[in-house]
N, C-alpha and C positions, 0 to 999 in steps of 0.2 A: 504494500500500500504506500509506503514512503520510499520506494525504491529509487525515485529520482532525487532524493535528498542525499547528498554525498556525506558519508560519515568520515570524519577526520579521526585518525587513530593517534592517540598520544601514548606511544609505547613507553616513553620515559617516566610516566606517572606510575610508580610502583606501589604506592600506598595511598590510603585515604588522607593521611596527614599531608602528603605532598600535594594532593589535589586541593586540599583546603588552603594551603599556602599559595598555590598558583591562583586560586580563586581570589584570594586577598589582593594579590598583585594586579590581577585582571580588573577587578572592580575599582581598585585604586586609580588605575588609568582612566576609568570612566567617571571619576570624580567623587566616589565614596571614600570613606576612610578604609585603610587596610583592614582594620578590625571588622568593620561592617562587611567587607568582602569575604573575610574568613568565616563570618557567621553565615553568609549565604552558602559558602562551600560546605560548611558543616551541616546546615539544614538540608542541602541537596543530597548529601551523601551519608547521613547518619541512619542508623537502624530505626530509630524512633522518628515519627513524623513531626514531633514538636519537642521543645525543651524549655526549661525556665532559665532565667538570667544566670543564677549561680551555676547551673549545670554547664551552660555555654562558657562562662568565664573560666571554670575549672578545665573544661576540655580544651580550650584555646590558650590557657595559661596567661590570661590577661586580668587586669584589675577590674573589680566590680564596677568602678566608676567609668572605665573605658567601655565596658560592656553596655552599661546604661546609655551612654552617648551613642554607641553604634546601633543599638536596638531602636532608639528614638529616631535616628537617621533613617533606618530601614523602614520603620513604621510610617514615618512621614512621606517617604518615597513610594509607599504602597507596595513594597516588596514583601513585607512580613505582616502578619496579623497577630495581635495580642488577644488572648482569650483566657478564661479561667474555667477549669473543670469544676463541675458542681461539687461543692464540699472542699475544694482545694483552697490552699492558703496563699498560693503564689500565682502570678500571671505566667502564662506559657506563651511561646512564640512558635509560629509555623509559617511556612511560605504561603503567601496569598494565593488564592485560587487563580490559576492561569497567570501566574506572576509575570511571565515574559511577554505575553501579549499585552498585559496591562501596562508594563513598563514601556513597551513599544508605542502604545497609544498615547502615553504621556509625552514621549519624545516627539510624536507627530505634531503636537501643539506648538512646538518650537519652529516648525517649518514656516508657518505664517510670519513669525518674527524675522526669520532670515529673509524671506521674500520682501517684507516691508523695509528691512534695512537696505536691501538692494535698490528698491524704489527710491529711498531717500538718497542713496549714493548717486543714482541717475540724475536726480534733480540737482545735486551738488556739482557734478562734473560738467554739466552743460553739453556742448556739442563735440567734445573730443572723442573721436571714433574708437581709439584703442581703449580708453578707460570705460567708455560706454559698453564696448563689446564684453569686457570682463564682468561688468555689473549686470548686463542683460543675461549673460550665461548663468550667473548666480541666481538671478530672479527666476529665470525659466526653469532651471533645474529644481528649485524648491517648489515652484508651481506644479511641475510634473509630479514630484513626490506627493504633494498634497492631493493630487488627483488620483494617483495610482495606489498608494499605500492603503487607503480604506478598503479598496477591493481585495487587496492581498489579505488583509485581516479577516474579511468576510469569508474568503476562501479557506483560510486557516481554521476559522471557527467551524466550518462545515467539515473539513477534513478531520479535525480533532474529534468531532462528534462520532466519527466512525471507528475510533480507536478503542 
């Protein structure tokens, strides 16, 4: 069913701990803290589908204060959900439902900002053809993305429903 999606093999990841560290670096490049990225890696790869803050702090060997900041960052970004089990005394955290499509939808909102920035640049540069060409390319690419990405997400939602 997903045969057309190319799977990248990461042979050098030999342990979950290495994957968690790589996730930390990956998400750090995307603008999250490294600890938040490590939490994402942990929640993606852990046996349990959720964990509380002390469990995550211990597993990742970070201070409780650092964990609190990371979890708040992830929750505000819509990547994790906080919940409490009936009768439980601590909040627990799990990946948000369809976390990656949700994150992608949030990023799509930025496309309009980039397109508007290009429009502003076009007004600023006047008639200079070389500068206009660069800004028109920027504007047109983001307009294209705004047009096409919603359809891709709809297709993903349909495909995901068959899994």
